[in-house]
N, C-alpha and C positions, 0 to 999 in steps of 0.2 A: 571697606574700600576707601582709599584715600580720596579726598576732594581737593588735593593740592593743585590739580590742573584747572580748577575753577577759580582759583585766587587771582585777583587783579594783579598783573605783573608789577605794577608800581607799589603794591603792598607786600610783595613776597619777601623783600629784605627786612621788613618790619618784624617778621616772625622770629628772627634771630635776636632781636633787640628787646622785645617785650618780656617782662617777667613770665616765668612758666607757672601758671595758676592751675595746671592740671594736677589732680590728685592731692588737693589740699587736705590736710589732716591735722589733728591736734598736735602732732609732733612737728609739722612743718610750719604751722601758723605763726609762732613767735618770730622765726626768721623772715617770713614774708612781711609781717608787720614792721620789723626793723628796716627792711628794704624800702618800704613806703615812707618811713620816717626820714630816711636818707634822701629819698626823692623830694620830699617836702622841703628839706633844708636846702637842697640844690636849687629848687625852684625859687625860693626866697632870695638866695644869694645872687642869682643870675637875672632876676627880673627887674626891669627899670620901673620905678614907681613915680616917675615924673608926672606931675599933675594928678596924682592919685593919693588920697589920704587913707591909710590903713589903720583900723582901730579894732579893739576887742570890747565886747560887752557881755554881760551876764543876764540871761533871762531867768527869772524866778518862776518855777513851775508850781501850779496848784497842788499837784500830786506827786511830783518827782523832784530830783535834785536840780540844782542850778545848771543851766545850759549855756555853754560858751558859744558866742557868735562872732565870727570874723567879718568885719564890714569894710568894703572898698567903696570910697566916695570920690567921684571926679572933682577936680578943682579947676576953676573957682567953684565953690559949693553953690548950689542952687536950691531954691525951695520947690516943693511939689514935683520932685523928680520921680520917675517910675522906679520900682525896685524889683530885682530878681532875687528871690529866695532860693539859694542853691543847696542841694543835698548831694554830698560826694558819694562815689561808688566804693566798691571793695567787698562785694559779696555778703554784706551784712556783718562781716567779721573783721574787716580791716579798714584802714584809712583815716584821714583827717582832712579838714578843709584845705590846708595848705598844699595838699598833693595836686590840686588844680589851680595853684596860685597864679601861674602865668595866664591861664585861660580866663580866670575871674578878673584879673587886671585888664585883659583885652576887652572883655565884655563891658566893664564899667567905662572904659575909655571910649570905645567905639560906639556904644549905645547911649552914652551920657546918662547912665542910670546908676543908682546905688545897688551894689551887690552885697548880699549877706549870706554867708555860708555857715551851716550849723555843725557843731562838733557833737554829734549825737553819740549815745552809748552803743557799744558793740556787743554782739553775741559772740560766744555763748555766755560770757560773764553777765550780760544784761539781755536776756531773751525778750521776745515780744511780750508786751507792747512798748518797750523802752524807747526804741528809735523813733517810732512814729509819734509817740507822746512828746518826745523831746522836740521834734520838728513842729508839732502843733503848738507847743509852748513858745517856741521861737517865733512862730507866725503871730501869735497873740501879742507877744511883747513888742515885736516890730510894728504891728498895727497900732498898738497903744502909744508907742513912742515915735510915731511917724513924723510929727512936727519937729522934734529935736534933731531928727536925722535928715530933715529936708525932703521927706518922702510924701508923695501923694498916696494916702492909704487906699484909694480906690483903684490904684494901678500896681498891685503887687502880683507878680507871677511867680509860680514855683517851677523849679527845674531840677533835673538830676540825670545822671547817667548810670546805667547798669542797676546795681542795688539801689543807688540813690534815686534812679528813676522810679523804681517800684515804691520806695518810701515816699517819694513826692506824690505819686498817684494815691497812695494810702492816706497821706495827709490831706489831699484834696477831698477824698471821700469823708474823712473825719470832720473837716471844716464844714462840708455840706450838711452832715448829719447833726452837728452840734450847733448849727446856726451861725457859723462864721469862725473867724473873720473871712470875708469873701475874697476869693482869688479871681483875677481877671483872665488867667490862663495857666496852662501847664505844659511845660516843654520836656518831653520824655525821650531821652536818647538811649536806644537799645535797653529799655527798662526790664527789670527782673520782676515779673508780675504773677507767676503761677508756680506753686510748689509741686504741681503734678507734671511738670514738663519732663519729657524723656526724649532720648534720641530717636525713639521709634516714631515720633511725630514727623520727622523729616530726616531721611538718611543722608542728606547733603549738608546738615547743619551741626555745628558743635565740635568739629575736630580741632579747631585752633583757639588758643588763648584761654577759653573758658568752656569746660566740657561737663559731661553728665556727673562724674564723680565729685567734682568740686561743687557743682550745683547741689547735689544731694547733701554734702557735708554742711554747706552754708544754710540750707533750709532747715536741716535737722538741728543745727546750732541755734537757729532763731526760734523754732517751734517745739523742740523737744519731742515728747511723746505724742503731740498732736499732729506731727508732720504727716501729711498725706491723708488725714482723716477729714470727714465731712464737716467737722466742727472748727476747721481753720477759719480764722476771722478774715473778712475781706480787707481789713485795715493792715493785715500782714501780707496777704496775697490778693491784690486788687482784682485779679481775674475772677475771683470767687464772688465778687459783689453781685447780688441778684438784680440790682437796678442801677444803671449808670446815668439816668436822667438827672438833669440839674447840675451836672458838673461843668466846670469852666472849659472854654475852647481848648482843644488839645493838639499838640504837634508831636508826632512820633517818627523817629528815624531808626532804621535797623539795617544791618548788612544781610545779604541773602544767605550768607554762610554762618550766621550767628545762631547759637543754640536757642536764643529767645525768639527766633523769627515767627514760629507758628503762634506763640502766645501773644505776640505783638500784633500780628495780623487779625487774630480773633478779637483782641481787645479793641482795636480800631474799628472793626466791623460793628461791634456792639455799641461803641460810642456813637457811630453814625446812626445806627438803628434807634438809639435813645434820643436822637435829636441834638446831639452835641456837635458843634462845628469841629471838624477833624481833618488834619492833614497828615497823611501817611506817606513816607518816603522809604523805598526799599532800594538799596544800593548793590548792584551786581558785583560779585567778586570780593565783597567786603565781609570780614569776620569781626568778632567782638573787639572793641577798642580800636577799630581801623583808623579813627581820626588822629591817632598818635603819629601818623605819617603826614606831616604838615604840607609837603610838596606834591602829594599825589592828587591827581585830578579829581578822584572820587571824594577826597577830603575837602577840596575846594568847593565841590558841588554841595556837600553836606553843610559846610559853613555858610555858603550863600543861602541855602534853604532855611537853615536855622535862624540866621540873623534877620532874614526877610520876615519869617513868621513872628519872631519876637517883636520886631518893629510894628507889625500890624496889631499884635495883641496889646502892646503898650499904647498904641493910638486908638485902641478900641474899635478897630476896623474888623469886619467879619473875615474869618478864615474861609478859604474855599474848601468845601468838602470834596476831597480829591484823593486819589491814589496814583502816585507817580513812580516811574521807572519799574 
């Protein structure tokens, strides 16, 4: 049964503009990756970098290859700025930092923070634990080089959307369990958290943009033969973590029609139960990647909520443990 009637009317036109990520396969993946490369180029060419310094750095990992990090720094440069460590989306199998170029510039400019986005390795060429290890290596490098970047190492927050949100949550778990570097918060936008998710969990979720078959392909690309088994690591699928205590304050945002709705609701519930300050926002009529519609009221609501939570985290103010909308 179609859920088209549940879509926010202001988002309906977006469905014809977003890339079709249904039915991703080994055959279609190269074309989709090329499409994202084109999007990244367009973003770079069309985004105003006034008062923003963009640079690239290489983090040397203890156990893996060098990790490329793209850094956006507001000008005039300041010392002890907060930092947002960003992890891009793409289903674990696609993407690069520049695909969110305009958004990252906007965050750096509006929040007066340094933004660093990680160019992590992609599955299936680099399965788990490549991506989360790359992000943890980037976090360690950024923390160690905070002074030269003008960053306050005690105010680093991690953020990501979709697969990037799942990797961000996995990196937060990894940092907790390895004794740092400490994060002051985690901003998880419709995060991909659980390899066990199916449409059976919610008959009204997952029809648009990102569906069950693409989810299956991506998790299988990341996990291989371990996909769906009890041995899956929580650093790959954070929903599997037996204990969420001691994690940094969390912000989660999800559309009511998103395939990841149920896993996000359950993860937020468990965070609250573990004593982690948590804000959860569920947006009616919104599907995966709904915030690509910049003029929709629901997108404006999301951005207001997201920026407000980030400002509180950077200021080390307590988040309200709440569920809204």
